[in-house]
LUMPAGU-673560 format. One record per atom (N, C-alpha, C): y, x, z; residue in one letter. Coordinates in steps of 0.05 Angstrom, whole numbers, plus 5000, padded with zeros to 4 digits. Each point is the difference from the previous one (the first is absolute). Layout:
<gutis>
YXZA ...
</gutis>
This chain:
<gutis>
414267117400M 500250025029M 502849955009M 500349865021S 502749955010S 500950235018S 502550055001R 501150215016R 501249885026R 499850155022P 501249905025P 503049964997P 501149805013S 502849954998S 501750215013S 499050125021K 501450245012K 497850215003K 500950255000A 498050215002A 498649995026A 497449964999Q 498449995024Q 499150295007Q 499950065025R 499150265009R 497049985006R 498550174987V 497150005003V 499150275010V 498550005021L 498850245011L 497050004994L 499150214988I 497150034995I 499050235017I 498349945019V 498950205018V 497450094986V 499950254992V 497750114986V 498350165020V 497549925003S 498250145018S 497550114987S 499549934975S 497750124986S 500650284990S 498050175001G 500350284992G 497750104985G 499650264999P 497950124984P 497249905005P 499449905024S 497349905005S 499449744986S 502149864991T 499749754985T 501850014975T 499450174981P 501750034977P 500549754984P 498049824999A 500349764984A 502249825011A 500850045024R 502249835012R 502750134998R 500250254991C 502550155002C 502149934979C 499349904977A 502049944979A 501349735005A 498649815011A 501049725003A 502749985014A 500550145022P 502649975014P 502350084982P 499650214984F 502250114984F 500449824975F 497849894989H 500249814978H 501449755009H 499349905024T 501349765011T 502950055004T 500750245011A 502850075005A 501650014973A 498750104979T 501350014974T 500749724990T 498049825002L 500449734991L 502349865016L 499950035026L 502049875017L 502850124995L 500250264997A 502650124994A 501149914973A 498249964981C 500849904973C 501049715002C 499249865021M 501049735005M 502450005019M 501350235002D 502550035015D 499649995030D 497650045010A 499650025029A 500850285008A 500950035025E 500550265012E 497450085013E 498650204989V 497450075010V 499950275013V 498750015023T 499650255015T 497050035004T 498950224992L 497250075006L 499950195023L 498449955020F 499850165024F 497150115003F 499750254995L 497350135002L 499450055030L 497749885008S 499250025028S 497150085002S 499250145022G 497250075003G 499050184978G 497749944990E 498850164978E 501750014975E 501649794996A 501749994976A 502150224999A 500650125023T 502050225000T 499050234982T 497450024996Q 499050214983Q 500849964971Q 500749764992L 500849944972L 502750134994L 501550085020A 502550144996A 499750294995A 497550105003R 499550284994R 499650034970R 501350204988S 499850044971S 497150034991S 498550175014D 497350054992D 498249755000D 500649825017V 498549745002V 501049814978V 502649954999A 501249814982A 499450074971A 499950254994E 499650094972E 497149994991E 498149995019H 497250024992H 498349755008H 501049845018L 498549775009L 500449774980L 497949884991C 500149774981C 498649765012C 501149774995A 498949755011A 497349944986A 499850074975V 497549964984V 499450264986V 497550074996P 499350244985P 501350004972P 501350224994G 501350034974G 502749854998G 500949885022G 502549854999G 502450195006G 502349885001E 502550145006E 499950095030E 501150245006P 500250085028P 501949825015P 499649995026I 501749835017I 503050074997I 500650244995R 502850084996R 501349844978R 498549944979Y 501149844978Y 501049735010Y 498449875018F 500849745011F 502350035019F 500150225014I 502350055018I 502550034983I 499950154978Q 502350054983Q 500949744987Q 498249824993Q 500749744988Q 501649835020Q 499050005025A 501449855021A 502850125005A 500250265000K 502750125004K 501849944977K 499050014975L 501749944977L 501049715001L 498449835011A 500849715003A 502049965023A 500450205017G 501949985021G 499049995028G 497450035004A 498849995027A 500650255015A 500249975027R 500350245018R 497350075010R 499650265006L 497450095010L 500550165026L 498949905022L 500250135026L 497250085010L 499950205016M 497550095012M 500350025030M 498049915015C 500150015029C 499550295010C 501650085018R 499650255014R 498449955025R 497550104999A 498349975023A 500950195022A 500249905025P 500950185022P 498250245003P 501250235002G 498650255005G 498650124975G 500349874977V 498750114976V 502250134983V 499550264994S 502050144983S 499649924971S 502250004985I 500049924972I 501150234983I 498550084980D 501050204981D 501649854979D 502649985003E 501649854982E 500050114972E 499450254996G 499850124974G 497649904984G 498149895014A 497549904987A 500249704992A 502349885006L 500349714996L 501249944972L 499449774990I 501049924973I 503049955002I 501450054978P 502949965000P 500849715001P 498249824994E 500649715001E 500449895028E 499150155020L 500349925028L 503050005008L 500949775010D 502849985007D 500650095029D 498049965018E 500650055028E 497450025016E 500150165020I 497950015020I 501149855024I 498749785008A 501049835021A 498149975023A 501049885021S 498349975024S 498749725001S 498149985018G 498749745004G 502049795010G 502150105014G 502149825009G 501549884977G 500550164980E 501449904975E 498249794987E 497450054999L 498249804988L 500249745016L 499950015026A 500249765016A 502649854995A 502250144998R 502649884994R 499949854973R 498950134980M 499849884973M 498249765000M 497850005015I 498249775001I 501649765010I 501750045020L 501549785011L 502349914983L 501150184983E 502449934985E 499549914971E 497850084988Y 499649944972Y 499149714996Y 500549894976D 499349724994D 497049974998D 498750194988R 497149994996R 498750275007R 497749995012V 498550255006V 497249974990V 499150194983L 497350014989L 498650245011L 497549985005T 498450245008T 497850034980T 499950234988L 498150064979L 498750285005L 
</gutis>
């Protein structure tokens, strides 16, 4: 595989969550691959995907029966250098003690909008 000549910034907007477990590993696997190719990757959990930042969900939800939990894929993406952000829904309280340590930041929808306009590539998974 060829590597980009300059580090491209890639934003992956993750919207799949516990109701569609088969879709939950792909964004993190894709982020791992891109980060290994020297892309600057940010994953942004939005909507139902914000539940993936909860330890109890990330540690027990699997994309396939008997497979690795979603947290495994999150950890792989982080080890490769990806950033992980979660959207703060207006008016919804967040128990930060229940969140996975891999989460870098809780951000606003405004931050997501800014990144969509600034990044080289935007994927929605």
